[in-house]
N, CA, C and O atoms as a GROMACS GRO file, in nm:
protein
  352
    1MET      N    1   7.244  -3.544   6.107
    1MET     CA    2   7.168  -3.514   6.289
    1MET      C    3   7.008  -3.478   6.298
    1MET      O    4   6.910  -3.519   6.359
    2ILE      N    5   7.042  -3.376   6.199
    2ILE     CA    6   6.867  -3.326   6.195
    2ILE      C    7   6.773  -3.406   6.195
    2ILE      O    8   6.680  -3.422   6.274
    3GLU      N    9   6.812  -3.476   6.067
    3GLU     CA   10   6.700  -3.568   6.032
    3GLU      C   11   6.643  -3.664   6.128
    3GLU      O   12   6.523  -3.693   6.129
    4GLU      N   13   6.734  -3.715   6.210
    4GLU     CA   14   6.724  -3.817   6.313
    4GLU      C   15   6.655  -3.768   6.412
    4GLU      O   16   6.571  -3.842   6.462
    5LEU      N   17   6.673  -3.622   6.469
    5LEU     CA   18   6.616  -3.553   6.565
    5LEU      C   19   6.414  -3.525   6.481
    5LEU      O   20   6.306  -3.566   6.524
    6LYS      N   21   6.434  -3.474   6.403
    6LYS     CA   22   6.325  -3.473   6.298
    6LYS      C   23   6.244  -3.565   6.325
    6LYS      O   24   6.132  -3.545   6.373
    7GLN      N   25   6.302  -3.706   6.290
    7GLN     CA   26   6.213  -3.840   6.281
    7GLN      C   27   6.187  -3.884   6.460
    7GLN      O   28   6.085  -3.947   6.489
    8ILE      N   29   6.272  -3.852   6.552
    8ILE     CA   30   6.196  -3.866   6.693
    8ILE      C   31   6.105  -3.795   6.722
    8ILE      O   32   6.010  -3.835   6.789
    9ALA      N   33   6.116  -3.686   6.680
    9ALA     CA   34   6.041  -3.562   6.730
    9ALA      C   35   5.887  -3.590   6.623
    9ALA      O   36   5.783  -3.531   6.652
   10ALA      N   37   5.891  -3.650   6.548
   10ALA     CA   38   5.772  -3.680   6.459
   10ALA      C   39   5.697  -3.803   6.512
   10ALA      O   40   5.578  -3.825   6.488
   11GLU      N   41   5.804  -3.909   6.614
   11GLU     CA   42   5.736  -4.021   6.643
   11GLU      C   43   5.683  -3.992   6.762
   11GLU      O   44   5.604  -4.078   6.801
   12LYS      N   45   5.703  -3.872   6.856
   12LYS     CA   46   5.652  -3.806   6.944
   12LYS      C   47   5.531  -3.729   6.956
   12LYS      O   48   5.475  -3.689   7.058
   13GLY      N   49   5.492  -3.709   6.800
   13GLY     CA   50   5.390  -3.597   6.774
   13GLY      C   51   5.444  -3.459   6.850
   13GLY      O   52   5.364  -3.391   6.914
   14VAL      N   53   5.575  -3.424   6.842
   14VAL     CA   54   5.600  -3.286   6.872
   14VAL      C   55   5.697  -3.223   6.766
   14VAL      O   56   5.731  -3.282   6.663
   15LEU      N   57   5.729  -3.124   6.796
   15LEU     CA   58   5.780  -3.060   6.661
   15LEU      C   59   5.964  -3.040   6.721
   15LEU      O   60   5.997  -3.034   6.839
   16PRO      N   61   6.028  -3.035   6.639
   16PRO     CA   62   6.187  -3.076   6.664
   16PRO      C   63   6.243  -2.969   6.768
   16PRO      O   64   6.328  -2.999   6.852
   17SER      N   65   6.192  -2.848   6.759
   17SER     CA   66   6.243  -2.754   6.870
   17SER      C   67   6.187  -2.774   6.999
   17SER      O   68   6.247  -2.733   7.099
   18GLN      N   69   6.047  -2.849   7.009
   18GLN     CA   70   6.026  -2.904   7.166
   18GLN      C   71   6.083  -3.004   7.195
   18GLN      O   72   6.112  -3.012   7.315
   19LEU      N   73   6.131  -3.145   7.090
   19LEU     CA   74   6.231  -3.227   7.147
   19LEU      C   75   6.359  -3.177   7.211
   19LEU      O   76   6.405  -3.230   7.312
   20ALA      N   77   6.419  -3.066   7.145
   20ALA     CA   78   6.531  -3.015   7.186
   20ALA      C   79   6.503  -2.959   7.325
   20ALA      O   80   6.574  -2.986   7.421
   21ILE      N   81   6.411  -2.891   7.331
   21ILE     CA   82   6.401  -2.813   7.465
   21ILE      C   83   6.379  -2.915   7.581
   21ILE      O   84   6.443  -2.912   7.686
   22ALA      N   85   6.291  -2.997   7.553
   22ALA     CA   86   6.238  -3.137   7.634
   22ALA      C   87   6.393  -3.188   7.691
   22ALA      O   88   6.423  -3.205   7.809
   23TRP      N   89   6.475  -3.205   7.578
   23TRP     CA   90   6.598  -3.295   7.602
   23TRP      C   91   6.677  -3.206   7.711
   23TRP      O   92   6.735  -3.271   7.799
   24VAL      N   93   6.687  -3.068   7.715
   24VAL     CA   94   6.760  -2.970   7.783
   24VAL      C   95   6.715  -2.979   7.926
   24VAL      O   96   6.795  -2.998   8.018
   25LEU      N   97   6.570  -2.962   7.946
   25LEU     CA   98   6.462  -3.001   8.080
   25LEU      C   99   6.479  -3.124   8.117
   25LEU      O  100   6.441  -3.142   8.233
   26ALA      N  101   6.532  -3.240   8.054
   26ALA     CA  102   6.559  -3.380   8.113
   26ALA      C  103   6.689  -3.388   8.153
   26ALA      O  104   6.718  -3.490   8.215
   27LYS      N  105   6.785  -3.296   8.134
   27LYS     CA  106   6.928  -3.286   8.193
   27LYS      C  107   6.957  -3.286   8.336
   27LYS      O  108   7.054  -3.330   8.398
   28GLY      N  109   6.841  -3.222   8.376
   28GLY     CA  110   6.882  -3.181   8.523
   28GLY      C  111   6.825  -3.050   8.598
   28GLY      O  112   6.819  -2.954   8.522
   29ARG      N  113   6.792  -3.030   8.700
   29ARG     CA  114   6.721  -2.940   8.760
   29ARG      C  115   6.789  -2.798   8.738
   29ARG      O  116   6.739  -2.686   8.724
   30ASN      N  117   6.934  -2.848   8.741
   30ASN     CA  118   7.015  -2.711   8.742
   30ASN      C  119   7.021  -2.662   8.619
   30ASN      O  120   7.034  -2.540   8.628
   31ILE      N  121   7.018  -2.696   8.507
   31ILE     CA  122   7.002  -2.673   8.387
   31ILE      C  123   6.895  -2.623   8.308
   31ILE      O  124   6.827  -2.715   8.262
   32VAL      N  125   6.847  -2.485   8.269
   32VAL     CA  126   6.764  -2.424   8.217
   32VAL      C  127   6.790  -2.385   8.091
   32VAL      O  128   6.892  -2.323   8.063
   33PRO      N  129   6.687  -2.422   7.992
   33PRO     CA  130   6.704  -2.383   7.870
   33PRO      C  131   6.689  -2.213   7.841
   33PRO      O  132   6.646  -2.140   7.931
   34VAL      N  133   6.723  -2.165   7.727
   34VAL     CA  134   6.706  -2.036   7.680
   34VAL      C  135   6.658  -2.024   7.590
   34VAL      O  136   6.716  -2.074   7.494
   35ILE      N  137   6.548  -1.964   7.569
   35ILE     CA  138   6.456  -1.991   7.440
   35ILE      C  139   6.436  -1.847   7.413
   35ILE      O  140   6.414  -1.764   7.501
   36GLY      N  141   6.447  -1.816   7.260
   36GLY     CA  142   6.439  -1.712   7.208
   36GLY      C  143   6.270  -1.724   7.136
   36GLY      O  144   6.210  -1.828   7.107
   37ALA      N  145   6.225  -1.595   7.124
   37ALA     CA  146   6.093  -1.616   7.051
   37ALA      C  147   6.053  -1.466   7.003
   37ALA      O  148   6.061  -1.367   7.076
   38ARG      N  149   6.012  -1.467   6.875
   38ARG     CA  150   5.971  -1.337   6.802
   38ARG      C  151   5.835  -1.307   6.782
   38ARG      O  152   5.796  -1.196   6.745
   39LYS      N  153   5.749  -1.421   6.809
   39LYS     CA  154   5.607  -1.424   6.797
   39LYS      C  155   5.564  -1.513   6.947
   39LYS      O  156   5.639  -1.590   7.006
   40ARG      N  157   5.480  -1.492   6.970
   40ARG     CA  158   5.392  -1.521   7.077
   40ARG      C  159   5.347  -1.681   7.036
   40ARG      O  160   5.326  -1.762   7.126
   41THR      N  161   5.335  -1.718   6.898
   41THR     CA  162   5.342  -1.864   6.844
   41THR      C  163   5.412  -1.938   6.890
   41THR      O  164   5.389  -2.037   6.959
   42GLN      N  165   5.546  -1.873   6.840
   42GLN     CA  166   5.670  -1.986   6.895
   42GLN      C  167   5.714  -1.978   7.039
   42GLN      O  168   5.804  -2.055   7.074
   43LEU      N  169   5.653  -1.885   7.141
   43LEU     CA  170   5.676  -1.871   7.226
   43LEU      C  171   5.553  -1.996   7.285
   43LEU      O  172   5.590  -2.075   7.372
   44SER      N  173   5.453  -2.001   7.246
   44SER     CA  174   5.358  -2.118   7.298
   44SER      C  175   5.415  -2.246   7.246
   44SER      O  176   5.390  -2.353   7.301
   45GLU      N  177   5.484  -2.237   7.149
   45GLU     CA  178   5.495  -2.375   7.079
   45GLU      C  179   5.622  -2.418   7.182
   45GLU      O  180   5.631  -2.535   7.219
   46SER      N  181   5.689  -2.348   7.211
   46SER     CA  182   5.848  -2.359   7.325
   46SER      C  183   5.782  -2.401   7.455
   46SER      O  184   5.823  -2.508   7.502
   47LEU      N  185   5.688  -2.338   7.522
   47LEU     CA  186   5.635  -2.363   7.622
   47LEU      C  187   5.580  -2.490   7.639
   47LEU      O  188   5.593  -2.540   7.750
   48ALA      N  189   5.515  -2.559   7.543
   48ALA     CA  190   5.447  -2.702   7.516
   48ALA      C  191   5.587  -2.822   7.543
   48ALA      O  192   5.578  -2.944   7.556
   49ALA      N  193   5.682  -2.755   7.543
   49ALA     CA  194   5.800  -2.859   7.564
   49ALA      C  195   5.795  -2.891   7.731
   49ALA      O  196   5.852  -2.987   7.783
   50LEU      N  197   5.741  -2.821   7.782
   50LEU     CA  198   5.710  -2.857   7.928
   50LEU      C  199   5.588  -3.010   7.955
   50LEU      O  200   5.557  -3.067   8.060
   51ASP      N  201   5.556  -3.029   7.840
   51ASP     CA  202   5.453  -3.099   7.857
   51ASP      C  203   5.514  -3.253   7.778
   51ASP      O  204   5.450  -3.358   7.782
   52VAL      N  205   5.615  -3.239   7.724
   52VAL     CA  206   5.693  -3.361   7.668
   52VAL      C  207   5.789  -3.425   7.796
   52VAL      O  208   5.863  -3.366   7.875
   53ASN      N  209   5.760  -3.553   7.782
   53ASN     CA  210   5.832  -3.637   7.893
   53ASN      C  211   5.940  -3.742   7.766
   53ASN      O  212   5.911  -3.791   7.657
   54LEU      N  213   6.038  -3.741   7.828
   54LEU     CA  214   6.140  -3.812   7.750
   54LEU      C  215   6.169  -3.960   7.857
   54LEU      O  216   6.190  -3.948   7.978
   55SER      N  217   6.165  -4.089   7.788
   55SER     CA  218   6.200  -4.175   7.860
   55SER      C  219   6.361  -4.204   7.844
   55SER      O  220   6.428  -4.156   7.752
   56PRO      N  221   6.418  -4.293   7.950
   56PRO     CA  222   6.568  -4.302   7.932
   56PRO      C  223   6.586  -4.332   7.796
   56PRO      O  224   6.677  -4.266   7.746
   57GLU      N  225   6.511  -4.435   7.693
   57GLU     CA  226   6.556  -4.491   7.616
   57GLU      C  227   6.567  -4.384   7.483
   57GLU      O  228   6.646  -4.388   7.388
   58GLU      N  229   6.446  -4.277   7.516
   58GLU     CA  230   6.434  -4.195   7.398
   58GLU      C  231   6.588  -4.094   7.417
   58GLU      O  232   6.658  -4.061   7.321
   59LEU      N  233   6.616  -4.061   7.551
   59LEU     CA  234   6.740  -3.975   7.573
   59LEU      C  235   6.855  -4.031   7.528
   59LEU      O  236   6.939  -3.958   7.476
   60THR      N  237   6.879  -4.171   7.542
   60THR     CA  238   6.973  -4.228   7.502
   60THR      C  239   6.981  -4.233   7.342
   60THR      O  240   7.087  -4.270   7.291
   61ARG      N  241   6.885  -4.201   7.270
   61ARG     CA  242   6.843  -4.250   7.108
   61ARG      C  243   6.909  -4.098   7.063
   61ARG      O  244   7.007  -4.097   6.988
   62ILE      N  245   6.850  -3.976   7.110
   62ILE     CA  246   6.861  -3.888   7.091
   62ILE      C  247   6.987  -3.828   7.121
   62ILE      O  248   7.021  -3.733   7.051
   63GLU      N  249   7.072  -3.873   7.226
   63GLU     CA  250   7.239  -3.826   7.236
   63GLU      C  251   7.319  -3.918   7.136
   63GLU      O  252   7.432  -3.890   7.097
   64ALA      N  253   7.247  -4.033   7.098
   64ALA     CA  254   7.342  -4.096   6.997
   64ALA      C  255   7.344  -4.058   6.853
   64ALA      O  256   7.438  -4.075   6.775
   65ALA      N  257   7.203  -3.994   6.824
   65ALA     CA  258   7.209  -3.926   6.711
   65ALA      C  259   7.278  -3.822   6.705
   65ALA      O  260   7.348  -3.814   6.604
   66ILE      N  261   7.286  -3.732   6.784
   66ILE     CA  262   7.355  -3.623   6.802
   66ILE      C  263   7.473  -3.595   6.905
   66ILE      O  264   7.465  -3.498   6.981
   67PRO      N  265   7.564  -3.666   6.907
   67PRO     CA  266   7.661  -3.657   7.001
   67PRO      C  267   7.742  -3.548   7.000
   67PRO      O  268   7.803  -3.506   6.901
   68ALA      N  269   7.741  -3.496   7.121
   68ALA     CA  270   7.840  -3.392   7.150
   68ALA      C  271   7.921  -3.362   7.090
   68ALA      O  272   7.925  -3.249   7.041
   69SER      N  273   8.020  -3.457   7.072
   69SER     CA  274   8.144  -3.435   7.043
   69SER      C  275   8.130  -3.390   6.859
   69SER      O  276   8.227  -3.352   6.794
   70ALA      N  277   7.979  -3.406   6.797
   70ALA     CA  278   7.995  -3.338   6.665
   70ALA      C  279   7.947  -3.224   6.665
   70ALA      O  280   7.933  -3.174   6.553
   71ILE      N  281   7.914  -3.159   6.758
   71ILE     CA  282   7.831  -3.015   6.792
   71ILE      C  283   7.923  -2.906   6.846
   71ILE      O  284   7.919  -2.786   6.819
   72ALA      N  285   7.999  -2.965   6.919
   72ALA     CA  286   8.087  -2.902   7.023
   72ALA      C  287   8.186  -2.846   6.948
   72ALA      O  288   8.237  -2.904   6.852
   73GLY      N  289   8.232  -2.684   7.002
   73GLY     CA  290   8.340  -2.636   6.954
   73GLY      C  291   8.340  -2.490   7.003
   73GLY      O  292   8.264  -2.450   7.090
   74THR      N  293   8.447  -2.401   6.929
   74THR     CA  294   8.409  -2.251   6.995
   74THR      C  295   8.318  -2.189   6.919
   74THR      O  296   8.257  -2.227   6.819
   75ARG      N  297   8.318  -2.060   6.997
   75ARG     CA  298   8.177  -1.996   6.967
   75ARG      C  299   8.225  -1.939   6.812
   75ARG      O  300   8.141  -1.950   6.723
   76TYR      N  301   8.314  -1.899   6.788
   76TYR     CA  302   8.357  -1.819   6.656
   76TYR      C  303   8.474  -1.888   6.594
   76TYR      O  304   8.555  -1.957   6.656
   77ASP      N  305   8.476  -1.858   6.445
   77ASP     CA  306   8.583  -1.979   6.405
   77ASP      C  307   8.731  -1.912   6.462
   77ASP      O  308   8.751  -1.832   6.554
   78GLU      N  309   8.819  -1.975   6.375
   78GLU     CA  310   8.958  -1.954   6.435
   78GLU      C  311   9.008  -1.786   6.375
   78GLU      O  312   9.090  -1.730   6.448
   79HIS      N  313   8.979  -1.737   6.296
   79HIS     CA  314   9.011  -1.601   6.302
   79HIS      C  315   8.967  -1.514   6.384
   79HIS      O  316   9.034  -1.426   6.436
   80GLN      N  317   8.827  -1.539   6.404
   80GLN     CA  318   8.766  -1.432   6.511
   80GLN      C  319   8.811  -1.492   6.627
   80GLN      O  320   8.820  -1.401   6.711
   81MET      N  321   8.841  -1.592   6.674
   81MET     CA  322   8.901  -1.630   6.807
   81MET      C  323   9.015  -1.552   6.819
   81MET      O  324   9.034  -1.502   6.930
   82GLN      N  325   9.094  -1.529   6.734
   82GLN     CA  326   9.223  -1.443   6.737
   82GLN      C  327   9.181  -1.326   6.772
   82GLN      O  328   9.236  -1.272   6.868
   83MET      N  329   9.090  -1.268   6.711
   83MET     CA  330   9.052  -1.103   6.728
   83MET      C  331   9.025  -1.090   6.876
   83MET      O  332   9.076  -0.991   6.928
   84LEU      N  333   8.947  -1.181   6.964
   84LEU     CA  334   8.896  -1.151   7.086
   84LEU      C  335   9.041  -1.146   7.175
   84LEU      O  336   9.142  -1.215   7.170
   85ASP      N  337   8.993  -1.013   7.272
   85ASP     CA  338   9.094  -0.986   7.362
   85ASP      C  339   9.102  -1.031   7.506
   85ASP      O  340   9.192  -0.996   7.583
   86SER      N  341   8.996  -1.117   7.539
   86SER     CA  342   8.920  -1.133   7.645
   86SER      C  343   9.014  -1.243   7.719
   86SER      O  344   8.978  -1.267   7.834
   87GLU      N  345   9.148  -1.325   7.665
   87GLU     CA  346   9.248  -1.406   7.739
   87GLU      C  347   9.353  -1.305   7.729
   87GLU      O  348   9.450  -1.377   7.755
   88ARG      N  349   9.401  -1.189   7.709
   88ARG     CA  350   9.512  -1.111   7.679
   88ARG      C  351   9.511  -1.036   7.828
   88ARG      O  352   9.596  -0.952   7.855
   0.00000   0.00000   0.00000
């Protein structure tokens, strides 16, 4: 999946992280990407995603390459989920 994301990003001339942020931004005005950066250069790279425009075809290609069903799941593994007490 990562290789396809890298390929799409390379075709657009952007970093994979910028492509991912642009995808989140394209999902709707009520969805906000949460971006972490340890260095100013990382912040600058992330903010450059604001200038990345994705066509409907590109969005479809990204979502086909990385389907939600392939990456969705629990936050923790099964053992750690049993240790959580938030549902008790």
